The first five atom37 places (N, CA, C, CB, O) and aatype in JSON, in Angstrom:
{
  "aatype": [12, 2, 2, 13, 15, 15, 10, 18, 2, 19, 19, 11, 15, 13, 7, 6, 10, 8, 2, 12, 9, 2, 6, 19, 19, 10, 19, 2, 15, 6, 3, 6, 10, 3, 2, 1, 6, 13, 2, 18, 1, 15, 12, 19, 9, 12, 14, 10, 6, 0, 2, 9, 15, 1, 2, 10, 2, 15, 14, 19, 18, 3, 9, 7, 13, 7, 9, 9, 9, 9, 3, 11, 19, 10, 15, 6, 2, 3, 6, 0, 2, 9, 5, 15, 9, 6, 6, 2, 9, 13, 19, 9, 7, 5, 13, 5, 3, 18, 10, 6, 16, 6, 7, 18, 3, 0, 6, 13, 7, 15, 19, 3, 10, 15, 2, 16, 11, 12, 3, 3, 18, 2, 9, 16, 16, 0, 9, 16, 3, 13, 16, 13, 16, 19, 0, 1, 11, 14, 18, 2, 1, 7, 9, 3, 9],
  "atom_mask": [
    [1, 1, 1, 1, 1],
    [1, 1, 1, 1, 1],
    [1, 1, 1, 1, 1],
    [1, 1, 1, 1, 1],
    [1, 1, 1, 1, 1],
    [1, 1, 1, 1, 1],
    [1, 1, 1, 1, 1],
    [1, 1, 1, 1, 1],
    [1, 1, 1, 1, 1],
    [1, 1, 1, 1, 1],
    [1, 1, 1, 1, 1],
    [1, 1, 1, 1, 1],
    [1, 1, 1, 1, 1],
    [1, 1, 1, 1, 1],
    [1, 1, 1, 0, 1],
    [1, 1, 1, 1, 1],
    [1, 1, 1, 1, 1],
    [1, 1, 1, 1, 1],
    [1, 1, 1, 1, 1],
    [1, 1, 1, 1, 1],
    [1, 1, 1, 1, 1],
    [1, 1, 1, 1, 1],
    [1, 1, 1, 1, 1],
    [1, 1, 1, 1, 1],
    [1, 1, 1, 1, 1],
    [1, 1, 1, 1, 1],
    [1, 1, 1, 1, 1],
    [1, 1, 1, 1, 1],
    [1, 1, 1, 1, 1],
    [1, 1, 1, 1, 1],
    [1, 1, 1, 1, 1],
    [1, 1, 1, 1, 1],
    [1, 1, 1, 1, 1],
    [1, 1, 1, 1, 1],
    [1, 1, 1, 1, 1],
    [1, 1, 1, 1, 1],
    [1, 1, 1, 1, 1],
    [1, 1, 1, 1, 1],
    [1, 1, 1, 1, 1],
    [1, 1, 1, 1, 1],
    [1, 1, 1, 1, 1],
    [1, 1, 1, 1, 1],
    [1, 1, 1, 1, 1],
    [1, 1, 1, 1, 1],
    [1, 1, 1, 1, 1],
    [1, 1, 1, 1, 1],
    [1, 1, 1, 1, 1],
    [1, 1, 1, 1, 1],
    [1, 1, 1, 1, 1],
    [1, 1, 1, 1, 1],
    [1, 1, 1, 1, 1],
    [1, 1, 1, 1, 1],
    [1, 1, 1, 1, 1],
    [1, 1, 1, 1, 1],
    [1, 1, 1, 1, 1],
    [1, 1, 1, 1, 1],
    [1, 1, 1, 1, 1],
    [1, 1, 1, 1, 1],
    [1, 1, 1, 1, 1],
    [1, 1, 1, 1, 1],
    [1, 1, 1, 1, 1],
    [1, 1, 1, 1, 1],
    [1, 1, 1, 1, 1],
    [1, 1, 1, 0, 1],
    [1, 1, 1, 1, 1],
    [1, 1, 1, 0, 1],
    [1, 1, 1, 1, 1],
    [1, 1, 1, 1, 1],
    [1, 1, 1, 1, 1],
    [1, 1, 1, 1, 1],
    [1, 1, 1, 1, 1],
    [1, 1, 1, 1, 1],
    [1, 1, 1, 1, 1],
    [1, 1, 1, 1, 1],
    [1, 1, 1, 1, 1],
    [1, 1, 1, 1, 1],
    [1, 1, 1, 1, 1],
    [1, 1, 1, 1, 1],
    [1, 1, 1, 1, 1],
    [1, 1, 1, 1, 1],
    [1, 1, 1, 1, 1],
    [1, 1, 1, 1, 1],
    [1, 1, 1, 1, 1],
    [1, 1, 1, 1, 1],
    [1, 1, 1, 1, 1],
    [1, 1, 1, 1, 1],
    [1, 1, 1, 1, 1],
    [1, 1, 1, 1, 1],
    [1, 1, 1, 1, 1],
    [1, 1, 1, 1, 1],
    [1, 1, 1, 1, 1],
    [1, 1, 1, 1, 1],
    [1, 1, 1, 0, 1],
    [1, 1, 1, 1, 1],
    [1, 1, 1, 1, 1],
    [1, 1, 1, 1, 1],
    [1, 1, 1, 1, 1],
    [1, 1, 1, 1, 1],
    [1, 1, 1, 1, 1],
    [1, 1, 1, 1, 1],
    [1, 1, 1, 1, 1],
    [1, 1, 1, 1, 1],
    [1, 1, 1, 0, 1],
    [1, 1, 1, 1, 1],
    [1, 1, 1, 1, 1],
    [1, 1, 1, 1, 1],
    [1, 1, 1, 1, 1],
    [1, 1, 1, 1, 1],
    [1, 1, 1, 0, 1],
    [1, 1, 1, 1, 1],
    [1, 1, 1, 1, 1],
    [1, 1, 1, 1, 1],
    [1, 1, 1, 1, 1],
    [1, 1, 1, 1, 1],
    [1, 1, 1, 1, 1],
    [1, 1, 1, 1, 1],
    [1, 1, 1, 1, 1],
    [1, 1, 1, 1, 1],
    [1, 1, 1, 1, 1],
    [1, 1, 1, 1, 1],
    [1, 1, 1, 1, 1],
    [1, 1, 1, 1, 1],
    [1, 1, 1, 1, 1],
    [1, 1, 1, 1, 1],
    [1, 1, 1, 1, 1],
    [1, 1, 1, 1, 1],
    [1, 1, 1, 1, 1],
    [1, 1, 1, 1, 1],
    [1, 1, 1, 1, 1],
    [1, 1, 1, 1, 1],
    [1, 1, 1, 1, 1],
    [1, 1, 1, 1, 1],
    [1, 1, 1, 1, 1],
    [1, 1, 1, 1, 1],
    [1, 1, 1, 1, 1],
    [1, 1, 1, 1, 1],
    [1, 1, 1, 1, 1],
    [1, 1, 1, 1, 1],
    [1, 1, 1, 1, 1],
    [1, 1, 1, 1, 1],
    [1, 1, 1, 1, 1],
    [1, 1, 1, 0, 1],
    [1, 1, 1, 1, 1],
    [1, 1, 1, 1, 1],
    [1, 1, 1, 1, 1]
  ],
  "atom_positions": [
    [[34.49, -3.69, -17.28], [34.58, -3.6, -15.79], [33.23, -3.77, -14.83], [35.16, -2.23, -15.52], [32.28, -2.99, -14.91]],
    [[33.27, -4.84, -13.98], [32.23, -5.09, -13.38], [32.02, -4.47, -12.11], [32.15, -6.26, -13.32], [32.73, -4.78, -11.16]],
    [[31.0, -3.54, -11.99], [30.99, -2.57, -11.03], [29.55, -2.13, -11.4], [32.21, -1.45, -11.09], [29.18, -2.34, -12.55]],
    [[28.7, -1.53, -10.52], [27.76, -0.36, -10.31], [27.49, 0.05, -11.33], [28.11, 0.67, -9.58], [26.49, -0.2, -12.01]],
    [[28.64, 0.95, -11.64], [28.85, 2.21, -12.34], [28.87, 1.65, -13.67], [30.16, 3.07, -11.92], [28.09, 2.21, -14.44]],
    [[29.59, 0.65, -14.2], [29.22, 0.42, -15.54], [28.08, -0.51, -16.21], [30.26, 0.04, -15.99], [27.85, -0.45, -17.42]],
    [[27.4, -1.35, -15.35], [25.86, -1.84, -15.41], [25.06, -0.6, -15.53], [25.34, -2.69, -14.03], [24.23, -0.55, -16.44]],
    [[25.2, 0.41, -14.73], [24.32, 1.78, -15.03], [24.41, 2.4, -16.65], [24.95, 3.08, -13.93], [23.49, 2.67, -17.42]],
    [[25.56, 2.48, -16.79], [26.69, 3.01, -18.0], [25.63, 2.01, -19.24], [29.0, 2.29, -17.68], [25.16, 2.45, -20.28]],
    [[25.48, 0.68, -18.74], [25.8, -0.06, -20.11], [24.0, -0.04, -20.34], [26.83, -1.97, -20.0], [23.52, -0.29, -21.44]],
    [[23.21, 0.28, -19.23], [21.63, 0.3, -19.46], [21.1, 1.31, -20.0], [20.89, 0.18, -18.38], [20.08, 1.37, -20.69]],
    [[22.32, 2.69, -19.44], [21.62, 4.51, -19.95], [22.08, 4.26, -21.48], [22.66, 6.44, -19.01], [21.47, 4.76, -22.42]],
    [[23.26, 3.41, -21.64], [23.8, 4.01, -23.24], [22.64, 3.1, -24.14], [25.89, 3.48, -23.79], [22.37, 3.7, -25.18]],
    [[21.88, 1.77, -24.0], [21.12, 1.38, -24.59], [20.03, 2.29, -24.86], [20.91, 0.42, -24.13], [19.75, 2.54, -26.03]],
    [[19.21, 2.96, -23.62], [18.38, 3.73, -23.68], [18.46, 5.33, -24.95], [0.0, 0.0, 0.0], [17.7, 5.82, -25.78]],
    [[19.94, 5.64, -24.37], [20.34, 6.74, -25.22], [20.17, 6.5, -26.57], [21.64, 7.09, -25.03], [19.36, 7.14, -27.24]],
    [[21.27, 5.16, -27.27], [21.3, 4.86, -28.35], [19.92, 3.99, -29.57], [22.4, 4.27, -28.05], [19.82, 3.81, -30.78]],
    [[19.2, 3.69, -28.47], [17.71, 2.63, -29.16], [16.94, 4.02, -29.65], [16.42, 1.39, -27.6], [16.68, 4.87, -28.81]],
    [[16.5, 4.27, -31.36], [15.63, 4.99, -31.86], [14.45, 4.56, -31.2], [15.63, 4.95, -33.19], [14.27, 3.92, -32.24]],
    [[13.45, 4.29, -30.48], [12.23, 4.1, -30.07], [12.39, 4.71, -28.71], [11.76, 2.66, -30.16], [11.26, 4.93, -28.26]],
    [[13.31, 5.06, -27.89], [13.48, 5.78, -26.66], [13.89, 7.01, -26.86], [14.3, 5.22, -25.8], [14.85, 7.19, -27.6]],
    [[13.23, 8.12, -26.21], [13.43, 9.62, -26.34], [13.99, 10.01, -24.99], [12.03, 10.47, -26.7], [14.55, 11.1, -25.02]],
    [[13.99, 9.33, -23.66], [14.99, 9.96, -22.84], [15.19, 8.52, -21.83], [14.4, 11.59, -22.0], [14.31, 7.66, -21.84]],
    [[16.13, 8.42, -21.19], [16.32, 7.57, -19.97], [16.38, 8.4, -18.64], [17.65, 6.74, -20.12], [17.08, 9.4, -18.49]],
    [[15.43, 7.77, -17.57], [15.51, 8.4, -16.58], [15.83, 7.4, -15.26], [14.32, 9.19, -16.58], [15.48, 6.22, -15.25]],
    [[16.44, 7.95, -14.3], [17.01, 7.18, -13.32], [16.29, 7.53, -11.84], [18.6, 7.46, -13.34], [16.79, 8.45, -11.21]],
    [[15.27, 6.92, -11.35], [14.56, 7.15, -10.12], [15.33, 6.44, -8.97], [13.08, 6.63, -10.24], [16.15, 5.6, -9.34]],
    [[15.19, 6.64, -7.67], [15.44, 5.83, -6.82], [14.13, 5.54, -5.94], [16.56, 6.3, -6.15], [14.15, 5.02, -4.82]],
    [[13.17, 5.89, -6.52], [11.73, 5.42, -6.11], [10.47, 5.61, -6.79], [11.45, 5.94, -5.01], [10.45, 6.52, -7.61]],
    [[9.62, 5.06, -6.66], [8.2, 4.95, -7.38], [7.72, 6.34, -7.26], [7.08, 3.83, -6.66], [7.22, 6.91, -8.24]],
    [[7.87, 7.05, -5.85], [7.22, 8.14, -5.82], [8.0, 9.65, -6.55], [6.92, 8.22, -4.34], [7.45, 10.74, -6.69]],
    [[9.5, 9.27, -6.94], [9.91, 10.01, -7.64], [9.05, 10.24, -9.26], [11.22, 9.57, -7.59], [9.44, 11.11, -10.04]],
    [[8.11, 9.53, -9.54], [7.61, 9.51, -10.89], [6.19, 10.12, -10.89], [7.6, 8.04, -11.45], [5.65, 10.41, -11.96]],
    [[5.66, 10.3, -9.83], [4.47, 11.27, -9.77], [4.71, 12.84, -9.93], [3.82, 11.08, -8.43], [5.62, 13.37, -9.29]],
    [[4.23, 13.26, -10.42], [3.88, 15.16, -11.05], [5.56, 14.92, -12.15], [4.08, 17.19, -9.0], [6.28, 15.92, -12.19]],
    [[5.98, 13.8, -12.84], [7.16, 14.39, -13.39], [6.12, 14.16, -14.94], [8.99, 13.46, -13.06], [5.27, 13.32, -15.23]],
    [[6.74, 15.5, -15.76], [7.22, 15.34, -17.06], [7.66, 14.54, -17.57], [7.81, 15.88, -17.35], [8.83, 14.31, -17.26]],
    [[7.02, 13.65, -18.61], [8.16, 12.55, -19.48], [8.18, 13.16, -21.02], [7.51, 10.59, -19.56], [7.33, 13.98, -21.36]],
    [[8.94, 12.82, -21.68], [9.16, 13.0, -23.04], [9.42, 11.71, -23.78], [10.24, 13.92, -23.22], [10.51, 11.23, -24.11]],
    [[8.01, 11.18, -24.01], [8.2, 10.1, -24.46], [8.26, 9.29, -25.64], [7.75, 9.81, -24.03], [7.45, 9.65, -26.5]],
    [[8.82, 8.52, -25.89], [8.82, 6.91, -25.31], [10.09, 6.88, -23.97], [9.39, 5.58, -26.91], [11.26, 6.91, -24.35]],
    [[9.89, 6.84, -22.89], [10.89, 7.02, -21.6], [11.01, 5.64, -21.18], [10.31, 8.02, -20.28], [10.16, 4.75, -21.25]],
    [[12.36, 5.59, -20.69], [12.91, 4.49, -20.32], [13.34, 4.97, -18.62], [14.18, 4.06, -21.46], [14.19, 5.79, -18.26]],
    [[12.39, 4.12, -17.78], [12.73, 4.35, -16.58], [13.47, 3.57, -15.77], [11.88, 4.55, -16.09], [13.07, 2.4, -15.78]],
    [[14.66, 3.82, -14.85], [15.46, 2.96, -14.44], [15.63, 3.35, -12.77], [16.75, 2.99, -15.37], [15.99, 4.4, -12.24]],
    [[15.2, 2.0, -12.18], [15.24, 1.75, -11.05], [15.95, 0.86, -9.84], [14.47, 1.65, -11.14], [15.35, -0.1, -9.37]],
    [[17.24, 1.22, -9.38], [17.6, 0.2, -8.32], [16.87, -0.1, -7.57], [18.46, 0.38, -7.62], [16.04, 0.58, -6.98]],
    [[17.17, -1.54, -7.5], [15.6, -2.34, -6.06], [16.63, -2.68, -4.97], [14.37, -4.49, -6.63], [16.68, -2.25, -3.82]],
    [[17.59, -3.7, -5.71], [18.27, -4.18, -4.17], [19.55, -4.88, -4.89], [17.15, -5.52, -2.99], [19.8, -5.16, -6.06]],
    [[20.19, -5.01, -3.72], [21.6, -5.83, -3.95], [21.78, -7.44, -3.28], [22.83, -4.85, -3.22], [21.23, -7.58, -2.18]],
    [[22.1, -7.96, -3.53], [22.48, -9.42, -2.7], [23.94, -9.74, -2.96], [21.53, -10.85, -3.26], [24.38, -9.85, -4.1]],
    [[24.87, -9.92, -1.6], [25.98, -10.42, -1.8], [26.33, -12.13, -1.51], [26.7, -9.55, -1.06], [25.81, -12.59, -0.5]],
    [[27.1, -12.97, -2.26], [27.04, -14.01, -1.64], [28.49, -14.75, -2.5], [25.44, -14.69, -1.73], [29.17, -14.37, -3.46]],
    [[28.54, -16.03, -1.57], [29.83, -16.37, -1.14], [29.66, -18.08, -1.81], [30.09, -16.1, 0.79], [30.66, -18.75, -2.04]],
    [[28.51, -18.52, -2.03], [28.08, -19.85, -2.02], [28.94, -20.83, -2.68], [26.86, -19.91, -2.57], [28.86, -20.67, -3.9]],
    [[29.51, -21.53, -2.45], [30.41, -22.78, -3.19], [31.64, -21.74, -3.84], [29.33, -23.85, -4.7], [31.89, -21.52, -5.03]],
    [[32.18, -21.28, -2.82], [33.06, -20.14, -2.68], [33.16, -20.16, -4.05], [34.4, -20.18, -1.79], [33.76, -21.03, -4.67]],
    [[32.41, -18.89, -4.71], [31.96, -18.54, -5.88], [31.29, -17.1, -5.64], [31.04, -19.63, -6.43], [30.12, -16.8, -5.88]],
    [[32.41, -16.22, -5.06], [31.78, -15.35, -4.8], [30.76, -14.2, -5.93], [32.72, -14.9, -4.13], [31.08, -14.01, -7.11]],
    [[29.65, -13.61, -5.31], [29.27, -12.79, -6.53], [28.21, -11.72, -5.91], [28.58, -13.8, -7.83], [27.73, -11.83, -4.78]],
    [[27.99, -10.92, -6.59], [26.86, -9.63, -6.4], [25.78, -9.9, -7.26], [27.42, -8.07, -6.8], [26.05, -10.42, -8.35]],
    [[24.47, -9.61, -6.96], [23.25, -9.9, -7.51], [22.93, -8.39, -7.24], [22.3, -11.18, -6.84], [22.87, -8.0, -6.07]],
    [[22.71, -7.45, -8.38], [22.14, -6.41, -8.48], [20.78, -6.24, -8.99], [22.85, -5.82, -9.03], [20.79, -6.59, -10.17]],
    [[19.35, -5.78, -8.55], [18.43, -6.11, -9.03], [17.95, -4.38, -9.55], [0.0, 0.0, 0.0], [18.07, -3.43, -8.77]],
    [[17.5, -4.24, -10.72], [16.6, -3.54, -10.99], [15.71, -3.11, -11.52], [16.72, -3.25, -11.0], [15.78, -3.54, -12.67]],
    [[14.53, -2.27, -11.38], [13.11, -2.62, -12.43], [13.57, -1.45, -13.27], [0.0, 0.0, 0.0], [14.35, -0.5, -13.16]],
    [[12.34, -2.18, -14.54], [12.56, -1.23, -15.55], [11.09, -1.02, -15.94], [13.57, -1.72, -16.76], [10.22, -1.89, -15.9]],
    [[10.92, 0.4, -16.37], [9.96, 1.02, -16.98], [9.49, 1.42, -18.42], [10.05, 1.8, -16.49], [9.72, 2.62, -18.59]],
    [[8.96, 0.89, -19.41], [9.15, 1.56, -20.43], [7.82, 2.01, -20.76], [9.85, 0.87, -21.39], [6.99, 1.15, -21.06]],
    [[7.42, 3.56, -20.76], [6.34, 4.35, -20.89], [5.84, 4.82, -22.03], [6.48, 5.23, -20.28], [6.69, 5.53, -22.55]],
    [[4.92, 4.77, -22.65], [4.55, 5.75, -23.79], [3.04, 6.73, -23.69], [4.45, 4.76, -25.15], [2.32, 6.7, -22.7]],
    [[2.83, 7.34, -24.59], [1.28, 7.89, -24.78], [0.44, 7.96, -26.12], [1.27, 9.29, -24.35], [0.68, 8.76, -27.03]],
    [[-0.17, 7.4, -26.13], [-0.7, 7.07, -27.64], [-2.54, 8.28, -27.24], [-1.0, 4.5, -27.97], [-3.04, 8.54, -26.14]],
    [[-2.93, 8.63, -28.41], [-4.06, 9.04, -28.32], [-5.33, 8.08, -27.59], [-4.23, 9.39, -29.6], [-5.56, 6.88, -27.74]],
    [[-5.91, 8.93, -26.91], [-7.29, 7.82, -26.3], [-8.03, 7.48, -27.66], [-8.68, 8.74, -25.02], [-7.85, 7.86, -28.81]],
    [[-8.75, 6.78, -27.17], [-9.78, 6.48, -28.6], [-9.43, 5.3, -29.58], [-9.77, 7.83, -29.65], [-10.15, 4.72, -30.38]],
    [[-8.21, 5.14, -29.3], [-7.53, 4.74, -30.36], [-7.04, 3.38, -30.35], [-6.58, 5.56, -30.54], [-5.82, 3.24, -30.46]],
    [[-7.86, 2.26, -30.24], [-7.22, 1.42, -29.72], [-6.44, 0.33, -31.03], [-8.24, 0.81, -28.7], [-6.1, -0.79, -30.64]],
    [[-6.28, 0.53, -31.88], [-5.2, 0.42, -32.76], [-3.78, 0.85, -32.36], [-5.55, 1.11, -33.84], [-2.75, 0.19, -32.54]],
    [[-3.87, 1.88, -31.87], [-2.56, 2.52, -31.31], [-2.11, 2.43, -30.25], [-2.47, 3.6, -31.34], [-0.98, 2.75, -29.9]],
    [[-3.46, 1.71, -29.22], [-3.17, 1.33, -28.06], [-2.19, 0.2, -28.15], [-4.31, 1.04, -27.37], [-1.06, 0.23, -27.64]],
    [[-2.67, -0.73, -28.8], [-2.42, -2.29, -28.68], [-0.8, -1.96, -29.13], [-3.55, -3.53, -29.89], [0.13, -2.36, -28.43]],
    [[-0.57, -1.2, -30.35], [0.61, -1.01, -30.99], [1.63, -0.71, -29.84], [0.49, 0.1, -32.07], [2.79, -1.1, -29.77]],
    [[1.01, 0.0, -29.03], [2.3, 1.05, -28.19], [2.5, 0.04, -27.2], [1.82, 2.83, -27.36], [3.72, -0.14, -27.1]],
    [[1.78, -0.8, -26.32], [2.03, -2.05, -25.82], [2.97, -2.91, -26.42], [0.98, -2.65, -25.77], [3.99, -3.17, -25.79]],
    [[2.78, -3.39, -27.52], [3.46, -4.22, -28.44], [4.9, -3.59, -28.32], [2.79, -4.22, -29.98], [5.76, -4.22, -27.7]],
    [[5.14, -2.56, -28.79], [6.6, -1.8, -28.65], [6.77, -2.05, -27.36], [6.75, -0.16, -28.97], [7.48, -3.01, -27.06]],
    [[6.28, -1.38, -26.51], [7.3, -1.63, -25.28], [7.86, -2.71, -24.74], [6.89, -1.27, -24.31], [8.89, -2.7, -24.06]],
    [[7.12, -3.79, -25.05], [7.5, -5.28, -25.07], [8.96, -5.4, -25.35], [6.69, -6.1, -26.17], [9.97, -5.47, -24.65]],
    [[8.63, -5.42, -26.95], [9.42, -5.25, -28.03], [10.72, -4.78, -27.74], [8.85, -4.47, -28.89], [11.77, -5.34, -28.06]],
    [[10.57, -3.38, -26.92], [12.35, -2.51, -26.8], [12.73, -3.56, -25.45], [12.41, -0.08, -26.18], [13.92, -3.8, -25.3]],
    [[11.87, -4.1, -24.6], [12.18, -4.3, -23.22], [13.28, -6.04, -23.93], [10.28, -4.49, -21.87], [14.47, -6.15, -23.66]],
    [[12.71, -6.82, -24.54], [13.33, -7.86, -25.44], [14.74, -7.55, -26.07], [0.0, 0.0, 0.0], [15.78, -8.2, -26.0]],
    [[14.43, -6.27, -26.76], [15.59, -6.05, -27.4], [16.83, -5.49, -26.36], [15.22, -5.06, -28.54], [18.01, -5.73, -26.6]],
    [[16.39, -4.72, -25.18], [17.48, -4.52, -23.63], [18.08, -5.8, -23.34], [16.58, -4.08, -22.03], [19.29, -5.95, -23.2]],
    [[17.13, -6.81, -23.25], [17.74, -8.38, -23.02], [19.01, -8.95, -23.68], [16.73, -9.37, -23.49], [20.1, -9.42, -23.38]],
    [[18.08, -8.56, -24.99], [19.47, -9.17, -25.9], [20.39, -8.48, -26.21], [19.28, -9.64, -27.14], [21.29, -8.99, -26.87]],
    [[20.44, -7.04, -25.79], [21.32, -5.78, -26.0], [22.76, -6.59, -24.58], [20.1, -3.73, -25.42], [23.96, -6.84, -24.71]],
    [[21.99, -6.71, -23.62], [22.76, -7.15, -22.13], [23.6, -8.31, -22.73], [21.59, -7.76, -20.65], [24.78, -8.49, -22.42]],
    [[23.11, -8.86, -23.36], [23.92, -10.69, -23.54], [24.84, -10.31, -24.88], [22.42, -12.45, -24.09], [25.86, -10.99, -24.99]],
    [[24.64, -9.45, -25.74], [25.56, -9.14, -26.5], [26.85, -8.22, -26.0], [24.9, -8.63, -27.47], [27.95, -8.24, -26.54]],
    [[26.45, -7.34, -24.77], [27.47, -6.72, -24.27], [28.4, -7.54, -23.39], [26.99, -5.66, -23.63], [29.58, -7.22, -23.24]],
    [[27.8, -8.71, -22.73], [28.45, -9.51, -22.13], [27.96, -10.22, -20.97], [0.0, 0.0, 0.0], [28.41, -11.19, -20.35]],
    [[26.84, -9.44, -20.8], [26.31, -9.34, -18.93], [25.46, -10.62, -18.89], [25.08, -7.68, -18.33], [24.84, -11.2, -19.78]],
    [[25.61, -10.85, -17.7], [24.67, -11.85, -17.43], [23.42, -11.39, -16.75], [25.29, -12.83, -16.66], [23.57, -10.91, -15.63]],
    [[21.98, -11.46, -17.34], [21.17, -10.85, -16.72], [19.68, -11.49, -16.68], [21.26, -9.64, -17.22], [19.28, -11.72, -17.82]],
    [[18.87, -11.79, -15.78], [17.8, -12.58, -15.31], [16.73, -11.78, -15.63], [17.84, -12.97, -13.89], [16.91, -10.57, -15.48]],
    [[15.64, -12.17, -16.04], [14.33, -10.81, -15.95], [13.31, -11.95, -15.75], [13.93, -9.52, -17.69], [13.19, -13.15, -16.01]],
    [[12.65, -10.94, -15.15], [11.27, -11.44, -14.64], [9.91, -11.2, -15.5], [0.0, 0.0, 0.0], [10.01, -10.73, -16.63]],
    [[8.91, -11.45, -15.08], [7.69, -11.32, -16.28], [7.49, -9.64, -16.22], [5.91, -12.35, -15.81], [7.74, -8.77, -15.39]],
    [[6.88, -9.67, -17.65], [6.69, -8.4, -17.78], [5.0, -7.85, -17.42], [7.2, -8.13, -19.25], [4.05, -8.37, -18.01]],
    [[4.85, -7.01, -16.61], [3.39, -6.22, -16.1], [3.13, -5.34, -17.04], [3.39, -5.36, -14.67], [4.12, -4.77, -17.48]],
    [[1.83, -4.97, -17.63], [1.31, -4.51, -18.45], [0.33, -3.5, -17.7], [0.85, -5.5, -19.28], [-0.48, -4.01, -16.93]],
    [[0.33, -2.28, -17.83], [-0.5, -0.96, -17.78], [-0.98, -0.37, -18.79], [0.08, -0.04, -17.3], [-0.26, -0.21, -19.77]],
    [[-2.31, 0.09, -18.78], [-2.89, 1.67, -19.42], [-4.0, 2.11, -18.5], [-3.64, 1.59, -21.16], [-4.99, 1.56, -18.02]],
    [[-3.39, 3.5, -18.41], [-4.07, 4.26, -17.64], [-4.77, 5.53, -18.57], [-3.09, 4.69, -16.5], [-4.07, 6.19, -19.33]],
    [[-6.01, 5.73, -18.43], [-6.67, 6.72, -19.52], [-7.01, 7.65, -18.97], [-7.78, 6.36, -20.28], [-7.7, 7.86, -17.97]],
    [[-6.24, 8.48, -19.97], [-6.17, 10.14, -19.49], [-7.85, 10.97, -20.24], [-4.27, 11.07, -20.48], [-8.92, 10.49, -20.6]],
    [[-7.38, 12.15, -20.18], [-8.85, 12.73, -21.11], [-8.52, 12.76, -22.07], [-9.57, 14.04, -20.98], [-9.45, 12.47, -22.83]],
    [[-7.36, 13.02, -22.74], [-6.75, 13.03, -24.32], [-5.76, 11.89, -24.76], [-5.89, 14.41, -24.58], [-5.31, 11.77, -25.9]],
    [[-5.47, 11.02, -23.66], [-4.31, 10.27, -24.04], [-4.75, 8.9, -23.37], [-2.81, 10.95, -23.48], [-5.87, 8.65, -22.9]],
    [[-3.87, 8.23, -23.41], [-3.45, 6.81, -22.65], [-2.2, 6.56, -22.73], [-4.06, 5.57, -23.14], [-1.54, 6.46, -23.76]],
    [[-1.74, 6.4, -21.34], [-0.4, 5.88, -20.74], [-0.41, 4.22, -20.77], [-0.23, 6.46, -19.08], [-1.11, 3.4, -20.19]],
    [[0.76, 4.09, -21.76], [0.94, 2.25, -21.34], [2.26, 2.23, -21.35], [0.32, 0.89, -22.52], [3.13, 2.72, -22.07]],
    [[2.24, 1.25, -19.96], [3.55, 0.91, -19.49], [3.58, -0.59, -19.72], [3.82, 1.34, -17.94], [2.59, -1.33, -19.82]],
    [[4.79, -0.9, -19.79], [5.46, -2.01, -19.4], [6.62, -2.39, -18.63], [5.62, -2.39, -20.2], [7.74, -2.05, -19.03]],
    [[6.46, -3.15, -17.44], [7.39, -2.93, -16.45], [7.88, -4.42, -16.05], [6.74, -2.07, -15.23], [7.09, -5.36, -15.92]],
    [[9.06, -4.52, -15.89], [10.06, -5.87, -15.22], [11.05, -5.73, -14.54], [10.68, -6.7, -16.06], [11.85, -4.83, -14.78]],
    [[11.15, -6.33, -13.86], [12.52, -6.67, -12.92], [13.61, -7.12, -13.41], [12.37, -7.62, -11.97], [13.44, -7.79, -14.43]],
    [[15.09, -6.97, -12.95], [15.75, -7.89, -13.82], [17.08, -8.05, -13.19], [15.82, -7.4, -15.3], [17.26, -7.13, -12.39]],
    [[17.97, -8.78, -13.22], [18.84, -8.94, -11.98], [20.4, -9.46, -12.74], [18.06, -10.27, -10.74], [20.61, -10.53, -13.3]],
    [[21.31, -8.36, -12.56], [22.63, -8.82, -13.03], [23.31, -9.61, -11.87], [23.53, -7.57, -13.5], [23.1, -9.44, -10.67]],
    [[24.33, -10.69, -12.55], [24.84, -11.21, -11.85], [26.36, -10.6, -12.08], [24.5, -12.52, -11.97], [26.72, -10.44, -13.24]],
    [[27.14, -10.29, -11.13], [28.89, -9.72, -11.42], [29.73, -10.64, -10.55], [29.29, -7.88, -10.84], [29.29, -11.09, -9.49]],
    [[30.47, -10.82, -10.84], [31.92, -11.58, -10.14], [32.26, -10.82, -9.06], [33.35, -11.66, -11.13], [32.15, -9.63, -9.33]],
    [[32.73, -11.08, -7.69], [33.34, -10.22, -7.03], [34.95, -11.08, -6.97], [32.46, -9.85, -5.58], [35.12, -12.16, -7.54]],
    [[35.81, -10.52, -6.34], [37.28, -10.9, -5.74], [36.8, -12.37, -5.35], [37.94, -9.82, -4.25], [35.7, -12.67, -4.9]],
    [[37.86, -13.21, -5.62], [37.89, -14.31, -5.53], [38.18, -14.65, -3.68], [38.93, -14.74, -6.66], [37.9, -15.72, -3.14]],
    [[38.58, -13.84, -3.22], [39.52, -14.12, -1.77], [38.84, -13.13, -1.19], [41.35, -13.93, -1.69], [38.23, -12.19, -1.7]],
    [[39.08, -13.56, 0.47], [38.93, -12.73, 1.51], [39.59, -11.14, 0.98], [39.69, -13.46, 2.85], [40.46, -10.82, 0.17]],
    [[39.01, -10.66, 1.58], [39.66, -8.88, 1.42], [39.77, -8.44, 2.77], [38.54, -7.59, 0.54], [39.09, -8.88, 3.69]],
    [[40.54, -7.65, 2.85], [40.78, -7.26, 4.04], [39.54, -5.94, 4.64], [0.0, 0.0, 0.0], [38.76, -5.3, 3.94]],
    [[39.72, -5.85, 5.99], [38.5, -5.31, 6.33], [38.53, -3.57, 6.56], [38.05, -6.12, 7.64], [39.16, -3.52, 7.61]],
    [[38.36, -2.81, 6.37], [38.58, -1.38, 6.54], [37.89, -0.72, 7.97], [37.95, -0.67, 5.2], [36.96, 0.08, 8.05]],
    [[38.78, -1.41, 9.16], [38.35, -0.77, 10.45], [39.45, -0.38, 10.83], [37.67, -1.55, 11.49], [39.56, 0.22, 11.89]]
  ]
}
């Protein structure tokens, strides 16, 4: 089914089934990430925007999401830090492949990487946006007024 709930369920199921992800978190804004405890490696999903189109008599919804993969590694261990970043990118790549195998048309943006140093550990993140395109009904719907 092509609706927002089914899209969310596909995204959530990937995170829950993937052996490298310990938790899936849905947030509505980046502010919700502050002061939150994570069970690393975490996959954070954030709805961003939706566009509605009828271009060329082809009605579609484009629904944008942000995805953040967050991991924690011991500080002062450059090799573990690089491996964590590599694995975060790998998970996003597998997520893209998973969506394709599930029959979803999703376009991914570039992946932004960051590394935050704490006292005893570093937090590595890989952040990207992706957009689902789903079909709408091909005819004009009645207006509920």
